[in-house]
C-alpha positions, 0 to 999 in steps of 0.5 A, spaced: 501 500 500 505 504 501 507 503 493 500 504 491 500 511 494 508 513 492 506 512 485 500 516 486 495 511 484 491 510 491 483 511 490 480 515 495 473 514 493 468 520 492 461 520 497 457 520 493 449 520 493 446 520 486 439 524 485 434 520 481 431 525 478 435 529 477 440 525 473 447 526 473 447 531 479 449 527 485 450 529 493 456 529 495 457 528 502 464 528 503 469 534 502 468 540 497 462 542 494 454 539 496 453 537 489 457 534 482 456 533 476 457 525 474 462 525 467 465 518 468 458 513 470 457 508 466 450 509 466 451 511 459 444 512 457 441 514 464 437 509 465 438 507 473 434 514 473 428 512 467 422 512 472 419 506 469 425 502 470 425 505 478 418 502 478 418 496 475 424 494 480 420 497 487 413 493 485 418 487 484 420 488 491 413 490 494 410 483 490 416 478 491 420 481 497 428 483 498 433 477 496 431 471 491 432 466 496 437 462 494 441 459 488 437 457 481 439 450 482 435 450 490 431 456 492 433 462 488 430 460 481 423 466 479 418 468 472 423 474 472 430 471 470 426 467 465 423 472 461 428 477 462 433 471 459 427 471 453 429 478 451 437 478 451 436 472 447 432 476 443 436 482 443 441 478 440 438 473 435 440 467 439 436 462 441 437 462 448 441 466 455 443 464 461 442 470 467 449 471 471 449 476 478 455 481 474 458 481 468 464 480 471 462 473 472 459 471 466 465 472 463 470 469 468 464 463 469 463 462 461 469 462 458 472 458 464 467 453 463 467 453 455 475 450 457 472 445 461 467 443 457 472 442 450 479 437 451 485 440 448 481 447 447 486 452 445 483 460 446 485 466 442 485 472 447 485 480 444 490 483 447 486 488 450 482 484 453 477 486 459 480 483 466 473 478 467 476 475 461 482 474 463 480 471 468 476 466 465 481 464 461 486 464 466 481 459 470 480 454 465 486 451 464 487 451 458 493 453 453 492 461 450 496 465 444 495 473 446 495 476 439 496 483 439 490 488 439 486 490 432 492 486 428 489 480 424 495 478 421 498 476 428 491 472 429 491 469 423 499 467 424 497 464 431 491 460 428 496 456 422 501 453 427 502 447 425 501 443 432 494 446 433 491 443 427 485 438 429 484 442 436 478 445 439 479 454 437 476 459 441 477 467 439 475 472 444 475 479 443 470 485 445 467 490 440 468 496 443 475 497 448 473 500 454 479 505 455 481 506 449 474 507 445 476 503 438 472 498 435 474 491 432 473 488 425 467 482 427 467 480 420 475 479 419 476 475 425 469 471 424 473 470 416 478 467 420 475 463 425 471 460 419 478 459 415 480 455 421 474 452 423 473 456 431 469 458 435 467 466 437 466 470 443 464 477 443 464 481 450 459 487 449 459 489 455 461 497 452 457 497 445 450 494 448 444 498 448 448 503 445 449 501 437 444 497 432 437 499 430 435 495 436 441 496 442 444 490 440 451 492 440 456 492 435 454 485 432 448 488 430 450 494 427 455 490 423 450 485 421 454 480 424 451 477 430 450 470 426 457 469 425 458 469 432 458 463 436 457 467 443 455 474 445 456 476 452 453 483 456 452 487 462 445 490 464 450 495 469 452 499 463 448 502 458 442 498 462 443 502 469 442 496 472 446 489 475 447 483 472 451 480 466 449 474 461 452 470 456 447 468 450 448 462 444 445 456 441 440 453 446 445 446 446 451 451 448 448 454 454 445 448 457 452 446 457 454 452 461 448 452 465 448 446 468 456 446 470 458 453 470 460 453 478 459 461 477 452 460 474 450 454 480 453 456 486 452 463 486 444 467 489 440 469 483 438 476 483 433 479 486 427 480 485 427 488 484 433 487 480 431 482 476 424 486 474 429 493 473 433 490 467 426 486 464 423 493 464 430 497 462 432 492 455 425 492 453 425 500 454 432 500 450 430 496 444 424 500 442 427 507 443 432 508 438 432 515 440 435 514 446 441 512 441 441 517 437 440 523 443 447 519 446 450 519 440 448 527 439 451 528 445 457 525 444 459 528 438 458 535 441 462 533 446 468 531 442 467 537 438 468 542 444 474 538 446 478 538 440 476 545 439 479 547 446 485 542 444 485 539 449 489 532 449 482 527 446 485 520 444 481 520 437 476 514 436 469 512 432 465 511 439 463 514 445 469 512 450 472 519 451 479 520 454 483 525 455 491 524 456 494 526 462 500 520 462 502 522 469 498 518 475 500 524 480 498 529 475 491 525 473 489 525 481 491 532 482 487 533 476 481 530 478 481 533 485 482 540 483 476 538 477 472 535 482 473 541 488 473 547 484 468 546 480 464 540 482 465 535 476 467 528 478 471 525 473 475 519 476 483 518 474 484 512 471 491 509 473 495 502 473 493 497 471 486 499 468 491 502 463 498 501 462 503 506 465 504 514 463 498 513 459 493 515 465 487 519 463 481 522 464 475 518 461 469 522 459 462 520 458 457 523 456 449 521 456 443 524 453 442 528 460 449 532 460 445 538 456 449 543 453 450 548 459 453 542 463 458 540 457 460 547 456 461 548 463 465 541 464 470 543 458 471 550 461 473 546 468 478 542 464 481 548 460 482 551 467 485 545 469 490 543 464 492 551 465 492 550 472 497 545 472 500 545 466 498 539 463 499 541 456 507 541 457 506 535 461 503 530 455 507 532 452 513 529 456 509 523 456 508 522 449 516 524 448 
């Protein structure tokens, strides 16, 4: 812990209270202003504060109680779980889906289980995959090969190795990478999977709800759903609730349900969480204007940041990162924004990102209006000037 503090990456959690009918405003119960504007939430569409989602969760708690009663294998199954799984399977054009307690658990449990179900399986893992995927692959005990980020030539070279011929294969990757915000070539990856007889596993957590005609993610937008064996997602980001899931063929889901320890031995989601998520998924699927508004807000914020010549890491998605390149300066900047301007943006440090790529990650949403955006950019400019972060960024880049 002394080393973490010396390196400037010790985390101090803000003591905040979201205000449901004033999102993205939150009360601050710690030092600093009484209220702050949240600019780093993964509740991308503000669905966690949608009145219909809140009411669905409250009604389920009133009707069914606070907890589920246990694991789904014993005392915790609920009709809401089954309905939510059907809704998620439909969202991704798959035969079935399986609900987990979080996106982290769904990745870890599914990948671990696939390694156990396929003797000799080799998993080809994208270099920037989320920690939950890395942990699942590690726990599977199967052989893994890591291919460089968005480098299909490297992936093909690994797939073509003679010693791997005839063995089952799985390519695990993401469509949107949560820190850099770039997009993976889904169709080209699937072409290689077809050529070398590999299954595909796509982690849609930072894209589901935000892209595609109904919010099925980048795979829906690119018309690639039918080419993917497994699509994993979360209910905790664009859907604003809690939980994770995986969608696939009915047989594959049945096998995971029957063998995944992370599903079998975990208490199921409480009725309130399942009902809220069910309402949110249904709402997001049928309200494309949410995605349109979200994209419009993202584009406006990007334009303001570029015009201010702040060090925006360019991409074509909703992930807006400002490169700082130093953990101490990053923490100083976020503290200054919080205390002086009422702007809440958490620092992104190692191990979430590599050292010397520390950054501020900004997530504008449908409820960040023009006034809030203008205030945020003005505060960022003031902060960059106060700490001379332009110069620091240039030194880090060199």
